[in-house]
N, C-alpha and C positions, 0 to 999 in steps of 0.2 A: 796651557797653563804654564809648562815646563819653559815653553819658548819665552812667555811673557816675564817669568821671575828672572830667567838668565838675562835677557835684554835689558831688564830693570837694574840688575848689579852691572852688567856691562856698561851701559849708559852713564851711571854714576862714576865708574872707574875711569872712562874716558874723559868725563868732565874734569874730574880731579887732575888727570895728567895733562890737560891742555897747556902748551906754553903760553906766555904772554899775559900773565894775571899781574894787574897793576894794584899795588896797596894803596888804600885811600884813607886809613885812619889806623892809628895804633894807640891802644890805651894800655893799662897796667898788664892785664892778662888776656887782652882781646885784640886780635887785628882783623881789620875787613878788607877784603880784596875784591876787585871787579874785573870782567872779563867781557869785551864788546866784541861780537863777531857777526857782521851784518846787521840784521834787525834783533839779534838775540842777545839779550843783556843776562850774564850770570854773575852771581856774587857768592863769596867764600866768608865765612866767619870762622875765624880760628881762635880757639878757647883753651887756656891752659887750666887744667882742674886736678885738684888734690884729692883724687880717688883712683883706685886701680882701673885699667881699661875695661875689664869684664864686667865691673859693677856699672860703669857708664854705659857699656854696651847694653846690658839688661834693662837698664832704666830708661835708655832712649829708644830701644826697640819696641817698648810697650807704649803704643799711641794712646791708649785711654789714660796714660799719665801726663799727656802733653798740656792738657789744660791747667795743670798745677804751676806751669812756668810760662806758657806761651798765651797771652791774654788774646790774641789772634783766634784761637780755638774756643769757640763757644759750646760745641758739643762734640763727641767723638765717640762712635759706637762701632762694635765688630759686627759686620755684616756676615762675614764668612771666614772660617779658619780653614784656608786651602790646605795647609800643611803644618808642620811644626814651625816651619821658617817663614811661612807665608800668611799674610792676614789681609783682608779687605774691609776697609772702614769707610763709614760715611761721616765727613766732616761738617760742620757748620762754622762758618765765621761771622763775627760781630759786622754789623754794616759800618762802612766809613761814611762821613759825612757826604750826602749827595748821591751815594751809592746803595743799590739794594743788598742786603745781606747775600753772602755767596755760600755755595756748598760744593763738596768736592767728594767723588768716590775715588778711593785710592788703594793702590795695592802697595803694601808694606813688605819688602823681602829683607830679611836679615841672614848675614853670613858671618861664621867666626873664621878667623885667619887659619889658612892651611899651613902657613910657615911662619915662624917665630916674626919675622919683620913685616910680615904682612899687616894692613889694619882691619879691625872689626868694621863690618860694613852694615848700614841700615839704608835701604834704597826706597823711594817713593815716586810712585809715578800715577797717573789717572788712568782709570779703567771704566769701561761701560758695563754697566750689570743691568740686564732687562728687569730685575726686580724692584731696581730704584731709578725710575725715569725722572727727568727733572721735574720740578713743581713750580708753580707760578710765584710763591712766596719766596723763592731763592734763585739766584742767578747761577746756574751751574758752571763753574769753571774748571779750568785744566791746569794740571801741574804736569810739565813735560818731563822734568828730571830734577829731583831734590833728593835729600838725604844727609847722612852723617857717615864720616869716615874717624874711626878712634884709633889712635897710634899710640902705644904704651911708652912712657919715657921712663918709668921706674916701677918698682912694685906697688907704690902708692901715689903715682901722678901719671896724667895721661894728656894727650892734646886732642881735643875734640874739633874737627872741621866739619861745619854745616854747608852745604851747597844748595844753590836754588839757580835754576835756569828760568829767567823771569818771562812769563807771558802777559798779555794783556790783563788776564784774569786776576794776576797778583800783583799787577804794577801799581794800583791806588795805594796798596799798602806800603810800597817801597818809594814811590816817587818822591813824596816829601822827605823821606829819609835820606835817599843818596844824593839830594841838593842840599843837605845839611841843616834843614829847617826842623827836622824831626828826629828824635832819638831812639825810635822804637827798635831798630836792629840792635843798637848797642843794650837798651834796656832789656830786651829780651834775651840776649846773650848773657848779661848779668843775672837775669832771673834763672837762666839754665844752669849757670854755674853753681849759684846759691842752692838750687833743687839737687844738683847732683852731690855736691858736698855736704 
């Protein structure tokens, strides 16, 4: 478990530091970036939020609040509180046209910064839990690496960066979006900002 949580945080930190991010869209307080490496597509959504970084961190690290702003989350329940900083959740998502509804079993690891210039981190990855096997009504999907880094700008504002390394399980939700025919990433980012503020 200690290794899993360490590698969860480390994978997100590595993804955030990768060179070669391309900006694909800029709005008032949202910027969307993509990164392609072989068959792996990653994206980053950068949001300017008018709340202190520790407030954004406490709201974003509690995944049971995610349904309030992310319409892709149908249900989200805690399966296991591993530690103060680690929880395992079972998430179900609404079916997309032509696709079965999906579910995910994820480990959410949260870390406060050790030094002032470091970001708050909320890392997410899929895990296997024997107590929650796949079921016929859902297509069990995998999150390789996702999560938030929250950088403080001032005592009353912060930059929230959401990262996701896209697998085929998440692709139906993003394909329409990245080709520009749907606005779900932007809409979700706007909902997130509204929720945090």
